[in-house]
Backbone as XML, in Angstrom:
<?xml version="1.0"?>
<chain id="A" units="angstrom">
  <residue number="1" name="MET">
    <atom name="N" x="76.762" y="76.014" z="19.993"/>
    <atom name="CA" x="77.885" y="75.833" z="20.854"/>
    <atom name="C" x="78.275" y="74.368" z="20.877"/>
  </residue>
  <residue number="2" name="ARG">
    <atom name="N" x="79.542" y="74.122" z="20.871"/>
    <atom name="CA" x="80.039" y="72.765" z="20.794"/>
    <atom name="C" x="80.236" y="72.183" z="22.190"/>
  </residue>
  <residue number="3" name="GLN">
    <atom name="N" x="79.906" y="70.965" z="22.397"/>
    <atom name="CA" x="80.098" y="70.247" z="23.656"/>
    <atom name="C" x="81.537" y="69.778" z="23.747"/>
  </residue>
  <residue number="4" name="LEU">
    <atom name="N" x="82.146" y="69.888" z="24.901"/>
    <atom name="CA" x="83.498" y="69.397" z="25.104"/>
    <atom name="C" x="83.461" y="67.924" z="25.489"/>
  </residue>
  <residue number="5" name="GLY">
    <atom name="N" x="84.445" y="67.184" z="25.007"/>
    <atom name="CA" x="84.553" y="65.770" z="25.376"/>
    <atom name="C" x="85.129" y="65.631" z="26.770"/>
  </residue>
  <residue number="6" name="GLY">
    <atom name="N" x="85.151" y="64.416" z="27.291"/>
    <atom name="CA" x="85.641" y="64.139" z="28.638"/>
    <atom name="C" x="87.086" y="64.559" z="28.836"/>
  </residue>
  <residue number="7" name="SER">
    <atom name="N" x="87.946" y="64.316" z="27.840"/>
    <atom name="CA" x="89.362" y="64.657" z="28.008"/>
    <atom name="C" x="89.566" y="66.171" z="27.998"/>
  </residue>
  <residue number="8" name="ALA">
    <atom name="N" x="88.814" y="66.934" z="27.211"/>
    <atom name="CA" x="88.925" y="68.393" z="27.181"/>
    <atom name="C" x="88.477" y="68.973" z="28.521"/>
  </residue>
  <residue number="9" name="ARG">
    <atom name="N" x="87.393" y="68.409" z="29.078"/>
    <atom name="CA" x="86.921" y="68.875" z="30.398"/>
    <atom name="C" x="87.980" y="68.598" z="31.456"/>
  </residue>
  <residue number="10" name="ALA">
    <atom name="N" x="88.661" y="67.468" z="31.384"/>
    <atom name="CA" x="89.696" y="67.116" z="32.358"/>
    <atom name="C" x="90.872" y="68.087" z="32.264"/>
  </residue>
  <residue number="11" name="VAL">
    <atom name="N" x="91.243" y="68.463" z="31.029"/>
    <atom name="CA" x="92.353" y="69.399" z="30.841"/>
    <atom name="C" x="91.984" y="70.758" z="31.417"/>
  </residue>
  <residue number="12" name="ILE">
    <atom name="N" x="90.768" y="71.215" z="31.135"/>
    <atom name="CA" x="90.315" y="72.510" z="31.648"/>
    <atom name="C" x="90.266" y="72.482" z="33.172"/>
  </residue>
  <residue number="13" name="ALA">
    <atom name="N" x="89.769" y="71.392" z="33.749"/>
    <atom name="CA" x="89.714" y="71.264" z="35.207"/>
    <atom name="C" x="91.120" y="71.298" z="35.806"/>
  </residue>
  <residue number="14" name="ALA">
    <atom name="N" x="92.084" y="70.661" z="35.138"/>
    <atom name="CA" x="93.459" y="70.649" z="35.636"/>
    <atom name="C" x="94.068" y="72.050" z="35.581"/>
  </residue>
  <residue number="15" name="VAL">
    <atom name="N" x="93.816" y="72.775" z="34.501"/>
    <atom name="CA" x="94.335" y="74.142" z="34.370"/>
    <atom name="C" x="93.740" y="75.043" z="35.446"/>
  </residue>
  <residue number="16" name="VAL">
    <atom name="N" x="92.449" y="74.935" z="35.682"/>
    <atom name="CA" x="91.785" y="75.727" z="36.718"/>
    <atom name="C" x="92.372" y="75.392" z="38.084"/>
  </residue>
  <residue number="17" name="ALA">
    <atom name="N" x="92.615" y="74.116" z="38.363"/>
    <atom name="CA" x="93.184" y="73.712" z="39.649"/>
    <atom name="C" x="94.573" y="74.300" z="39.853"/>
  </residue>
  <residue number="18" name="VAL">
    <atom name="N" x="95.384" y="74.326" z="38.794"/>
    <atom name="CA" x="96.728" y="74.902" z="38.898"/>
    <atom name="C" x="96.643" y="76.398" z="39.165"/>
  </residue>
  <residue number="19" name="ILE">
    <atom name="N" x="95.738" y="77.083" z="38.487"/>
    <atom name="CA" x="95.579" y="78.533" z="38.683"/>
    <atom name="C" x="95.133" y="78.829" z="40.112"/>
  </residue>
  <residue number="20" name="VAL">
    <atom name="N" x="94.166" y="78.075" z="40.611"/>
    <atom name="CA" x="93.667" y="78.282" z="41.975"/>
    <atom name="C" x="94.771" y="77.998" z="42.989"/>
  </residue>
  <residue number="21" name="ALA">
    <atom name="N" x="95.517" y="76.907" z="42.803"/>
    <atom name="CA" x="96.601" y="76.565" z="43.725"/>
    <atom name="C" x="97.684" y="77.632" z="43.706"/>
  </residue>
  <residue number="22" name="GLY">
    <atom name="N" x="98.015" y="78.147" z="42.540"/>
    <atom name="CA" x="99.020" y="79.210" z="42.434"/>
    <atom name="C" x="98.576" y="80.465" z="43.147"/>
  </residue>
  <residue number="23" name="GLY">
    <atom name="N" x="97.327" y="80.820" z="42.997"/>
    <atom name="CA" x="96.790" y="81.995" z="43.686"/>
    <atom name="C" x="96.821" y="81.815" z="45.189"/>
  </residue>
  <residue number="24" name="ALA">
    <atom name="N" x="96.507" y="80.615" z="45.670"/>
    <atom name="CA" x="96.527" y="80.351" z="47.104"/>
    <atom name="C" x="97.947" y="80.438" z="47.655"/>
  </residue>
  <residue number="25" name="SER">
    <atom name="N" x="98.922" y="79.927" z="46.892"/>
    <atom name="CA" x="100.304" y="79.992" z="47.390"/>
    <atom name="C" x="100.812" y="81.423" z="47.387"/>
  </residue>
  <residue number="26" name="LEU">
    <atom name="N" x="100.407" y="82.229" z="46.423"/>
    <atom name="CA" x="100.802" y="83.637" z="46.419"/>
    <atom name="C" x="100.192" y="84.374" z="47.598"/>
  </residue>
  <residue number="27" name="ALA">
    <atom name="N" x="98.940" y="84.074" z="47.909"/>
    <atom name="CA" x="98.286" y="84.712" z="49.045"/>
    <atom name="C" x="98.974" y="84.317" z="50.345"/>
  </residue>
  <residue number="28" name="THR">
    <atom name="N" x="99.380" y="83.056" z="50.465"/>
    <atom name="CA" x="100.077" y="82.601" z="51.663"/>
    <atom name="C" x="101.429" y="83.294" z="51.783"/>
  </residue>
  <residue number="29" name="ALA">
    <atom name="N" x="102.150" y="83.417" z="50.693"/>
    <atom name="CA" x="103.455" y="84.083" z="50.716"/>
    <atom name="C" x="103.305" y="85.553" z="51.086"/>
  </residue>
  <residue number="30" name="ALA">
    <atom name="N" x="102.284" y="86.198" z="50.576"/>
    <atom name="CA" x="102.068" y="87.613" z="50.888"/>
    <atom name="C" x="101.713" y="87.793" z="52.353"/>
  </residue>
  <residue number="31" name="ALA">
    <atom name="N" x="100.945" y="86.864" z="52.915"/>
    <atom name="CA" x="100.570" y="86.966" z="54.327"/>
    <atom name="C" x="101.772" y="86.730" z="55.229"/>
  </residue>
  <residue number="32" name="ALA">
    <atom name="N" x="102.712" y="85.895" z="54.816"/>
    <atom name="CA" x="103.877" y="85.586" z="55.635"/>
    <atom name="C" x="104.902" y="86.714" z="55.611"/>
  </residue>
  <residue number="33" name="ARG">
    <atom name="N" x="104.924" y="87.513" z="54.555"/>
    <atom name="CA" x="105.892" y="88.598" z="54.416"/>
    <atom name="C" x="105.387" y="89.827" z="55.159"/>
  </residue>
  <residue number="34" name="PRO">
    <atom name="N" x="106.239" y="90.479" z="55.972"/>
    <atom name="CA" x="105.787" y="91.692" z="56.642"/>
    <atom name="C" x="105.467" y="92.778" z="55.626"/>
  </residue>
  <residue number="35" name="SER">
    <atom name="N" x="104.502" y="93.584" z="55.949"/>
    <atom name="CA" x="104.078" y="94.652" z="55.048"/>
    <atom name="C" x="105.180" y="95.679" z="54.878"/>
  </residue>
  <residue number="36" name="ALA">
    <atom name="N" x="105.336" y="96.178" z="53.681"/>
    <atom name="CA" x="106.338" y="97.212" z="53.413"/>
    <atom name="C" x="105.982" y="98.496" z="54.154"/>
  </residue>
  <residue number="37" name="ALA">
    <atom name="N" x="104.717" y="98.669" z="54.487"/>
    <atom name="CA" x="104.279" y="99.878" z="55.171"/>
    <atom name="C" x="104.216" y="99.687" z="56.683"/>
  </residue>
  <residue number="38" name="ALA">
    <atom name="N" x="104.785" y="98.594" z="57.198"/>
    <atom name="CA" x="104.773" y="98.364" z="58.644"/>
    <atom name="C" x="105.525" y="99.510" z="59.325"/>
  </residue>
  <residue number="39" name="PRO">
    <atom name="N" x="104.978" y="100.011" z="60.426"/>
    <atom name="CA" x="105.633" y="101.136" z="61.085"/>
    <atom name="C" x="106.977" y="100.730" z="61.670"/>
  </residue>
  <residue number="40" name="GLY">
    <atom name="N" x="107.940" y="101.625" z="61.590"/>
    <atom name="CA" x="109.266" y="101.366" z="62.120"/>
    <atom name="C" x="109.406" y="101.904" z="63.533"/>
  </residue>
  <residue number="41" name="PRO">
    <atom name="N" x="110.628" y="101.994" z="64.009"/>
    <atom name="CA" x="110.880" y="102.517" z="65.345"/>
    <atom name="C" x="110.330" y="103.927" z="65.492"/>
  </residue>
  <residue number="42" name="ALA">
    <atom name="N" x="109.961" y="104.265" z="66.711"/>
    <atom name="CA" x="109.402" y="105.591" z="66.969"/>
    <atom name="C" x="109.770" y="106.032" z="68.377"/>
  </residue>
  <residue number="43" name="LEU">
    <atom name="N" x="109.730" y="107.341" z="68.595"/>
    <atom name="CA" x="109.947" y="107.936" z="69.905"/>
    <atom name="C" x="108.666" y="108.619" z="70.351"/>
  </residue>
  <residue number="44" name="GLN">
    <atom name="N" x="108.365" y="108.486" z="71.626"/>
    <atom name="CA" x="107.195" y="109.154" z="72.203"/>
    <atom name="C" x="107.674" y="110.008" z="73.369"/>
  </residue>
  <residue number="45" name="LEU">
    <atom name="N" x="107.196" y="111.244" z="73.421"/>
    <atom name="CA" x="107.544" y="112.148" z="74.513"/>
    <atom name="C" x="106.684" y="111.807" z="75.724"/>
  </residue>
  <residue number="46" name="VAL">
    <atom name="N" x="107.325" y="111.514" z="76.855"/>
    <atom name="CA" x="106.604" y="111.213" z="78.091"/>
    <atom name="C" x="106.446" y="112.492" z="78.902"/>
  </residue>
  <residue number="47" name="SER">
    <atom name="N" x="107.536" y="113.263" z="79.058"/>
    <atom name="CA" x="107.459" y="114.569" z="79.717"/>
    <atom name="C" x="108.657" y="115.410" z="79.287"/>
  </residue>
  <residue number="48" name="GLN">
    <atom name="N" x="108.541" y="116.741" z="79.509"/>
    <atom name="CA" x="109.614" y="117.660" z="79.135"/>
    <atom name="C" x="110.268" y="118.318" z="80.342"/>
  </residue>
  <residue number="49" name="ARG">
    <atom name="N" x="109.640" y="118.266" z="81.462"/>
    <atom name="CA" x="110.146" y="118.961" z="82.638"/>
    <atom name="C" x="110.147" y="118.036" z="83.831"/>
  </residue>
  <residue number="50" name="PRO">
    <atom name="N" x="111.135" y="118.001" z="84.660"/>
    <atom name="CA" x="112.349" y="118.792" z="84.547"/>
    <atom name="C" x="113.330" y="118.193" z="83.532"/>
  </residue>
  <residue number="51" name="ARG">
    <atom name="N" x="113.158" y="116.935" z="83.180"/>
    <atom name="CA" x="114.026" y="116.286" z="82.200"/>
    <atom name="C" x="113.195" y="115.888" z="80.995"/>
  </residue>
  <residue number="52" name="VAL">
    <atom name="N" x="113.856" y="115.617" z="79.879"/>
    <atom name="CA" x="113.169" y="115.120" z="78.691"/>
    <atom name="C" x="113.068" y="113.601" z="78.856"/>
  </residue>
  <residue number="53" name="ALA">
    <atom name="N" x="111.857" y="113.133" z="79.122"/>
    <atom name="CA" x="111.623" y="111.700" z="79.300"/>
    <atom name="C" x="111.003" y="111.151" z="78.023"/>
  </residue>
  <residue number="54" name="LEU">
    <atom name="N" x="111.596" y="110.084" z="77.509"/>
    <atom name="CA" x="111.175" y="109.521" z="76.229"/>
    <atom name="C" x="110.926" y="108.035" z="76.354"/>
  </residue>
  <residue number="55" name="ARG">
    <atom name="N" x="110.072" y="107.551" z="75.483"/>
    <atom name="CA" x="109.835" y="106.115" z="75.346"/>
    <atom name="C" x="110.115" y="105.747" z="73.898"/>
  </residue>
  <residue number="56" name="GLY">
    <atom name="N" x="110.927" y="104.735" z="73.686"/>
    <atom name="CA" x="111.191" y="104.219" z="72.347"/>
    <atom name="C" x="110.381" y="102.955" z="72.140"/>
  </residue>
  <residue number="57" name="ILE">
    <atom name="N" x="109.827" y="102.795" z="70.947"/>
    <atom name="CA" x="109.046" y="101.593" z="70.630"/>
    <atom name="C" x="109.474" y="101.045" z="69.268"/>
  </residue>
  <residue number="58" name="ARG">
    <atom name="N" x="109.264" y="99.752" z="69.096"/>
    <atom name="CA" x="109.535" y="99.039" z="67.843"/>
    <atom name="C" x="111.005" y="99.063" z="67.419"/>
  </residue>
  <residue number="59" name="PHE">
    <atom name="N" x="111.924" y="99.178" z="68.390"/>
    <atom name="CA" x="113.334" y="98.979" z="68.084"/>
    <atom name="C" x="113.572" y="97.480" z="68.074"/>
  </residue>
  <residue number="60" name="LEU">
    <atom name="N" x="114.745" y="97.056" z="67.648"/>
    <atom name="CA" x="115.039" y="95.633" z="67.635"/>
    <atom name="C" x="115.236" y="95.137" z="69.067"/>
  </residue>
  <residue number="61" name="PRO">
    <atom name="N" x="114.822" y="93.910" z="69.369"/>
    <atom name="CA" x="114.952" y="93.379" z="70.724"/>
    <atom name="C" x="116.399" y="93.430" z="71.217"/>
  </residue>
  <residue number="62" name="ARG">
    <atom name="N" x="116.570" y="93.889" z="72.447"/>
    <atom name="CA" x="117.872" y="93.938" z="73.133"/>
    <atom name="C" x="118.896" y="94.854" z="72.457"/>
  </residue>
  <residue number="63" name="GLU">
    <atom name="N" x="118.425" y="95.729" z="71.578"/>
    <atom name="CA" x="119.323" y="96.640" z="70.869"/>
    <atom name="C" x="119.762" y="97.776" z="71.797"/>
  </residue>
  <residue number="64" name="THR">
    <atom name="N" x="121.043" y="98.104" z="71.786"/>
    <atom name="CA" x="121.531" y="99.277" z="72.506"/>
    <atom name="C" x="121.263" y="100.495" z="71.633"/>
  </residue>
  <residue number="65" name="VAL">
    <atom name="N" x="120.655" y="101.519" z="72.233"/>
    <atom name="CA" x="120.223" y="102.696" z="71.481"/>
    <atom name="C" x="120.897" y="103.942" z="72.050"/>
  </residue>
  <residue number="66" name="ALA">
    <atom name="N" x="121.557" y="104.711" z="71.187"/>
    <atom name="CA" x="122.127" y="106.004" z="71.567"/>
    <atom name="C" x="121.067" y="107.065" z="71.309"/>
  </residue>
  <residue number="67" name="VAL">
    <atom name="N" x="120.801" y="107.891" z="72.320"/>
    <atom name="CA" x="119.770" y="108.926" z="72.212"/>
    <atom name="C" x="120.436" y="110.284" z="72.388"/>
  </residue>
  <residue number="68" name="ALA">
    <atom name="N" x="120.115" y="111.218" z="71.502"/>
    <atom name="CA" x="120.642" y="112.578" z="71.581"/>
    <atom name="C" x="119.482" y="113.563" z="71.570"/>
  </residue>
  <residue number="69" name="VAL">
    <atom name="N" x="119.456" y="114.460" z="72.560"/>
    <atom name="CA" x="118.500" y="115.573" z="72.579"/>
    <atom name="C" x="119.294" y="116.790" z="72.123"/>
  </residue>
  <residue number="70" name="ILE">
    <atom name="N" x="118.866" y="117.363" z="71.005"/>
    <atom name="CA" x="119.620" y="118.430" z="70.359"/>
    <atom name="C" x="118.883" y="119.755" z="70.538"/>
  </residue>
  <residue number="71" name="GLY">
    <atom name="N" x="119.541" y="120.675" z="71.209"/>
    <atom name="CA" x="119.043" y="122.030" z="71.395"/>
    <atom name="C" x="120.204" y="122.956" z="71.133"/>
  </residue>
  <residue number="72" name="ALA">
    <atom name="N" x="120.382" y="123.970" z="71.989"/>
    <atom name="CA" x="121.549" y="124.847" z="71.873"/>
    <atom name="C" x="122.819" y="124.060" z="72.172"/>
  </residue>
  <residue number="73" name="SER">
    <atom name="N" x="122.680" y="122.984" z="72.941"/>
    <atom name="CA" x="123.755" y="122.021" z="73.163"/>
    <atom name="C" x="123.171" y="120.636" z="72.903"/>
  </residue>
  <residue number="74" name="VAL">
    <atom name="N" x="123.993" y="119.616" z="72.975"/>
    <atom name="CA" x="123.533" y="118.249" z="72.728"/>
    <atom name="C" x="123.732" y="117.430" z="74.005"/>
  </residue>
  <residue number="75" name="VAL">
    <atom name="N" x="122.670" y="116.761" z="74.429"/>
    <atom name="CA" x="122.718" y="115.891" z="75.596"/>
    <atom name="C" x="122.505" y="114.468" z="75.107"/>
  </residue>
  <residue number="76" name="THR">
    <atom name="N" x="123.401" y="113.563" z="75.496"/>
    <atom name="CA" x="123.318" y="112.184" z="74.998"/>
    <atom name="C" x="123.187" y="111.186" z="76.135"/>
  </residue>
  <residue number="77" name="GLY">
    <atom name="N" x="122.668" y="110.014" z="75.775"/>
    <atom name="CA" x="122.556" y="108.907" z="76.712"/>
    <atom name="C" x="122.367" y="107.618" z="75.941"/>
  </residue>
  <residue number="78" name="ARG">
    <atom name="N" x="122.415" y="106.490" z="76.659"/>
    <atom name="CA" x="122.223" y="105.169" z="76.044"/>
    <atom name="C" x="121.150" y="104.423" z="76.806"/>
  </residue>
  <residue number="79" name="ALA">
    <atom name="N" x="120.420" y="103.599" z="76.055"/>
    <atom name="CA" x="119.398" y="102.746" z="76.653"/>
    <atom name="C" x="119.445" y="101.394" z="75.967"/>
  </residue>
  <residue number="80" name="SER">
    <atom name="N" x="118.951" y="100.378" z="76.634"/>
    <atom name="CA" x="118.860" y="99.037" z="76.034"/>
    <atom name="C" x="117.397" y="98.701" z="75.833"/>
  </residue>
  <residue number="81" name="ALA">
    <atom name="N" x="117.058" y="98.333" z="74.624"/>
    <atom name="CA" x="115.671" y="97.954" z="74.330"/>
    <atom name="C" x="115.370" y="96.613" z="74.998"/>
  </residue>
  <residue number="82" name="ALA">
    <atom name="N" x="114.155" y="96.467" z="75.451"/>
    <atom name="CA" x="113.697" y="95.210" z="76.047"/>
    <atom name="C" x="113.412" y="94.195" z="74.941"/>
  </residue>
  <residue number="83" name="ALA">
    <atom name="N" x="112.959" y="93.028" z="75.330"/>
    <atom name="CA" x="112.653" y="91.973" z="74.353"/>
    <atom name="C" x="111.579" y="92.425" z="73.365"/>
  </residue>
  <residue number="84" name="ASP">
    <atom name="N" x="110.682" y="93.330" z="73.792"/>
    <atom name="CA" x="109.628" y="93.822" z="72.889"/>
    <atom name="C" x="110.073" y="95.035" z="72.080"/>
  </residue>
  <residue number="85" name="GLY">
    <atom name="N" x="111.331" y="95.458" z="72.219"/>
    <atom name="CA" x="111.854" y="96.578" z="71.435"/>
    <atom name="C" x="111.593" y="97.943" z="72.032"/>
  </residue>
  <residue number="86" name="SER">
    <atom name="N" x="111.127" y="98.001" z="73.277"/>
    <atom name="CA" x="110.829" y="99.295" z="73.893"/>
    <atom name="C" x="111.910" y="99.669" z="74.909"/>
  </residue>
  <residue number="87" name="PHE">
    <atom name="N" x="112.034" y="100.966" z="75.166"/>
    <atom name="CA" x="112.941" y="101.451" z="76.203"/>
    <atom name="C" x="112.424" y="102.781" z="76.724"/>
  </residue>
  <residue number="88" name="ARG">
    <atom name="N" x="112.926" y="103.174" z="77.883"/>
    <atom name="CA" x="112.634" y="104.491" z="78.465"/>
    <atom name="C" x="113.958" y="105.132" z="78.838"/>
  </residue>
  <residue number="89" name="ILE">
    <atom name="N" x="114.009" y="106.445" z="78.677"/>
    <atom name="CA" x="115.208" y="107.191" z="79.042"/>
    <atom name="C" x="114.785" y="108.612" z="79.407"/>
  </residue>
  <residue number="90" name="ALA">
    <atom name="N" x="115.486" y="109.204" z="80.390"/>
    <atom name="CA" x="115.259" y="110.602" z="80.767"/>
    <atom name="C" x="116.610" y="111.301" z="80.715"/>
  </residue>
  <residue number="91" name="LEU">
    <atom name="N" x="116.670" y="112.403" z="79.974"/>
    <atom name="CA" x="117.912" y="113.151" z="79.801"/>
    <atom name="C" x="117.696" y="114.605" z="80.209"/>
  </residue>
  <residue number="92" name="ARG">
    <atom name="N" x="118.801" y="115.246" z="80.616"/>
    <atom name="CA" x="118.756" y="116.664" z="80.958"/>
    <atom name="C" x="118.235" y="117.442" z="79.756"/>
  </residue>
  <residue number="93" name="ARG">
    <atom name="N" x="117.417" y="118.432" z="80.040"/>
    <atom name="CA" x="116.840" y="119.245" z="78.966"/>
    <atom name="C" x="117.802" y="120.377" z="78.608"/>
  </residue>
  <residue number="94" name="PRO">
    <atom name="N" x="118.338" y="120.391" z="77.355"/>
    <atom name="CA" x="119.214" y="121.509" z="76.966"/>
    <atom name="C" x="118.369" y="122.747" z="76.656"/>
  </residue>
  <residue number="95" name="ALA">
    <atom name="N" x="119.024" y="123.885" z="76.587"/>
    <atom name="CA" x="118.332" y="125.097" z="76.137"/>
    <atom name="C" x="117.830" y="124.824" z="74.716"/>
  </residue>
  <residue number="96" name="PRO">
    <atom name="N" x="116.616" y="125.262" z="74.400"/>
    <atom name="CA" x="116.049" y="124.942" z="73.084"/>
    <atom name="C" x="116.686" y="125.729" z="71.948"/>
  </residue>
  <residue number="97" name="LEU">
    <atom name="N" x="116.432" y="125.271" z="70.756"/>
    <atom name="CA" x="116.794" y="125.981" z="69.531"/>
    <atom name="C" x="115.810" y="127.130" z="69.341"/>
  </residue>
  <residue number="98" name="ALA">
    <atom name="N" x="115.912" y="127.842" z="68.240"/>
    <atom name="CA" x="114.977" y="128.926" z="67.929"/>
    <atom name="C" x="113.544" y="128.414" z="67.990"/>
  </residue>
  <residue number="99" name="CYS">
    <atom name="N" x="112.664" y="129.252" z="68.443"/>
    <atom name="CA" x="111.229" y="128.944" z="68.497"/>
    <atom name="C" x="110.916" y="127.862" z="69.545"/>
  </residue>
  <residue number="100" name="GLY">
    <atom name="N" x="111.825" y="127.608" z="70.459"/>
    <atom name="CA" x="111.556" y="126.656" z="71.534"/>
    <atom name="C" x="111.641" y="125.193" z="71.131"/>
  </residue>
  <residue number="101" name="ARG">
    <atom name="N" x="112.327" y="124.895" z="70.027"/>
    <atom name="CA" x="112.375" y="123.519" z="69.506"/>
    <atom name="C" x="113.529" y="122.716" z="70.084"/>
  </residue>
  <residue number="102" name="LEU">
    <atom name="N" x="113.271" y="121.411" z="70.192"/>
    <atom name="CA" x="114.304" y="120.417" z="70.480"/>
    <atom name="C" x="114.150" y="119.314" z="69.444"/>
  </residue>
  <residue number="103" name="LEU">
    <atom name="N" x="115.256" y="118.711" z="69.074"/>
    <atom name="CA" x="115.223" y="117.556" z="68.184"/>
    <atom name="C" x="115.777" y="116.368" z="68.961"/>
  </residue>
  <residue number="104" name="VAL">
    <atom name="N" x="115.185" y="115.198" z="68.755"/>
    <atom name="CA" x="115.666" y="113.986" z="69.411"/>
    <atom name="C" x="115.975" y="112.960" z="68.334"/>
  </residue>
  <residue number="105" name="ARG">
    <atom name="N" x="117.156" y="112.357" z="68.467"/>
    <atom name="CA" x="117.581" y="111.323" z="67.521"/>
    <atom name="C" x="117.938" y="110.081" z="68.322"/>
  </residue>
  <residue number="106" name="ALA">
    <atom name="N" x="117.383" y="108.930" z="67.930"/>
    <atom name="CA" x="117.707" y="107.655" z="68.571"/>
    <atom name="C" x="118.248" y="106.716" z="67.496"/>
  </residue>
  <residue number="107" name="THR">
    <atom name="N" x="119.457" y="106.183" z="67.728"/>
    <atom name="CA" x="120.109" y="105.315" z="66.752"/>
    <atom name="C" x="120.544" y="104.035" z="67.437"/>
  </residue>
  <residue number="108" name="GLY">
    <atom name="N" x="120.002" y="102.911" z="66.971"/>
    <atom name="CA" x="120.362" y="101.623" z="67.539"/>
    <atom name="C" x="121.591" y="101.046" z="66.879"/>
  </residue>
  <residue number="109" name="VAL">
    <atom name="N" x="122.357" y="100.231" z="67.637"/>
    <atom name="CA" x="123.583" y="99.642" z="67.089"/>
    <atom name="C" x="123.278" y="98.626" z="65.996"/>
  </residue>
  <residue number="110" name="LEU">
    <atom name="N" x="122.040" y="98.132" z="65.932"/>
    <atom name="CA" x="121.656" y="97.171" z="64.894"/>
    <atom name="C" x="120.980" y="97.842" z="63.700"/>
  </residue>
  <residue number="111" name="GLY">
    <atom name="N" x="120.914" y="99.193" z="63.712"/>
    <atom name="CA" x="120.399" y="99.913" z="62.554"/>
    <atom name="C" x="119.045" y="100.582" z="62.723"/>
  </residue>
  <residue number="112" name="SER">
    <atom name="N" x="118.366" y="100.377" z="63.839"/>
    <atom name="CA" x="117.074" y="101.055" z="64.048"/>
    <atom name="C" x="117.321" y="102.549" z="64.261"/>
  </residue>
  <residue number="113" name="ARG">
    <atom name="N" x="116.415" y="103.378" z="63.714"/>
    <atom name="CA" x="116.540" y="104.829" z="63.863"/>
    <atom name="C" x="115.167" y="105.453" z="64.031"/>
  </residue>
  <residue number="114" name="ALA">
    <atom name="N" x="115.097" y="106.483" z="64.864"/>
    <atom name="CA" x="113.856" y="107.245" z="65.017"/>
    <atom name="C" x="114.219" y="108.689" z="65.351"/>
  </residue>
  <residue number="115" name="PHE">
    <atom name="N" x="113.329" y="109.607" z="64.970"/>
    <atom name="CA" x="113.530" y="111.027" z="65.185"/>
    <atom name="C" x="112.249" y="111.620" z="65.748"/>
  </residue>
  <residue number="116" name="LEU">
    <atom name="N" x="112.407" y="112.673" z="66.537"/>
    <atom name="CA" x="111.246" y="113.354" z="67.109"/>
    <atom name="C" x="111.552" y="114.836" z="67.224"/>
  </residue>
  <residue number="117" name="ARG">
    <atom name="N" x="110.619" y="115.668" z="66.808"/>
    <atom name="CA" x="110.718" y="117.120" z="66.998"/>
    <atom name="C" x="109.820" y="117.482" z="68.164"/>
  </residue>
  <residue number="118" name="ILE">
    <atom name="N" x="110.353" y="118.283" z="69.067"/>
    <atom name="CA" x="109.578" y="118.746" z="70.222"/>
    <atom name="C" x="109.508" y="120.263" z="70.129"/>
  </residue>
  <residue number="119" name="GLY">
    <atom name="N" x="108.314" y="120.805" z="70.232"/>
    <atom name="CA" x="108.162" y="122.255" z="70.203"/>
    <atom name="C" x="106.797" y="122.644" z="69.682"/>
  </residue>
  <residue number="120" name="PRO">
    <atom name="N" x="106.551" y="123.928" z="69.639"/>
    <atom name="CA" x="105.265" y="124.408" z="69.153"/>
    <atom name="C" x="105.024" y="123.982" z="67.706"/>
  </residue>
  <residue number="121" name="PRO">
    <atom name="N" x="103.818" y="123.551" z="67.363"/>
    <atom name="CA" x="103.540" y="123.105" z="66.002"/>
    <atom name="C" x="103.780" y="124.191" z="64.950"/>
  </residue>
  <residue number="122" name="GLU">
    <atom name="N" x="103.609" y="125.433" z="65.308"/>
    <atom name="CA" x="103.805" y="126.506" z="64.318"/>
    <atom name="C" x="105.285" y="126.645" z="63.934"/>
  </residue>
  <residue number="123" name="CYS">
    <atom name="N" x="106.181" y="126.022" z="64.685"/>
    <atom name="CA" x="107.610" y="126.084" z="64.364"/>
    <atom name="C" x="108.043" y="124.991" z="63.399"/>
  </residue>
  <residue number="124" name="ASN">
    <atom name="N" x="107.232" y="123.982" z="63.227"/>
    <atom name="CA" x="107.598" y="122.903" z="62.309"/>
    <atom name="C" x="107.337" y="123.330" z="60.878"/>
  </residue>
  <residue number="125" name="LEU">
    <atom name="N" x="108.200" y="122.897" z="59.986"/>
    <atom name="CA" x="108.055" y="123.252" z="58.570"/>
    <atom name="C" x="106.796" y="122.648" z="57.992"/>
  </residue>
  <residue number="126" name="PRO">
    <atom name="N" x="106.113" y="123.338" z="57.072"/>
    <atom name="CA" x="104.919" y="122.770" z="56.444"/>
    <atom name="C" x="105.258" y="121.456" z="55.750"/>
  </residue>
  <residue number="127" name="GLY">
    <atom name="N" x="104.428" y="120.454" z="55.955"/>
    <atom name="CA" x="104.632" y="119.170" z="55.320"/>
    <atom name="C" x="105.656" y="118.294" z="56.015"/>
  </residue>
  <residue number="128" name="ALA">
    <atom name="N" x="106.352" y="118.828" z="57.027"/>
    <atom name="CA" x="107.357" y="118.037" z="57.730"/>
    <atom name="C" x="106.664" y="117.143" z="58.748"/>
  </residue>
  <residue number="129" name="ASP">
    <atom name="N" x="107.048" y="115.899" z="58.767"/>
    <atom name="CA" x="106.494" y="114.943" z="59.709"/>
    <atom name="C" x="107.120" y="115.203" z="61.076"/>
  </residue>
  <residue number="130" name="ALA">
    <atom name="N" x="106.319" y="115.151" z="62.122"/>
    <atom name="CA" x="106.833" y="115.389" z="63.464"/>
    <atom name="C" x="107.638" y="114.195" z="63.959"/>
  </residue>
  <residue number="131" name="GLN">
    <atom name="N" x="107.441" y="113.067" z="63.357"/>
    <atom name="CA" x="108.119" y="111.874" z="63.825"/>
    <atom name="C" x="108.366" y="110.959" z="62.655"/>
  </residue>
  <residue number="132" name="GLY">
    <atom name="N" x="109.471" y="110.295" z="62.646"/>
    <atom name="CA" x="109.743" y="109.349" z="61.578"/>
    <atom name="C" x="110.823" y="108.388" z="61.991"/>
  </residue>
  <residue number="133" name="GLY">
    <atom name="N" x="110.895" y="107.245" z="61.322"/>
    <atom name="CA" x="111.913" y="106.279" z="61.663"/>
    <atom name="C" x="111.949" y="105.167" z="60.635"/>
  </residue>
  <residue number="134" name="ASN">
    <atom name="N" x="112.983" y="104.401" z="60.695"/>
    <atom name="CA" x="113.080" y="103.231" z="59.847"/>
    <atom name="C" x="114.113" y="102.289" z="60.413"/>
  </residue>
  <residue number="135" name="ARG">
    <atom name="N" x="114.119" y="101.105" z="59.883"/>
    <atom name="CA" x="115.106" y="100.130" z="60.350"/>
    <atom name="C" x="116.179" y="99.993" z="59.367"/>
  </residue>
</chain>
């Protein structure tokens, strides 16, 4: 095996330093960027009787949100998200759809959206998520 001279060792050390620094900057950039899998807005059922009471989470701060409870008829209302993106709203409960289901849709004026199905689990389609949302 051949011994490297001082200048070859310096070049190799410089290349290694650049590679390490590049890796560190990539790691820092990745940590600063929000994860693509970060959860979006969501709706949580607080109660169903006598009114449909809901809590919204992870909406944009101070966003006005239109909420619709969809059954045999549609009942709508508006709420304003707090600084943390949460809100509460209670709406009249419409007569349910087939199988006792209700659908809830929340749409923010800044683009936040969330959906919730309310009803017996056997009424939900196989593979269908009970809740979903995105910004």
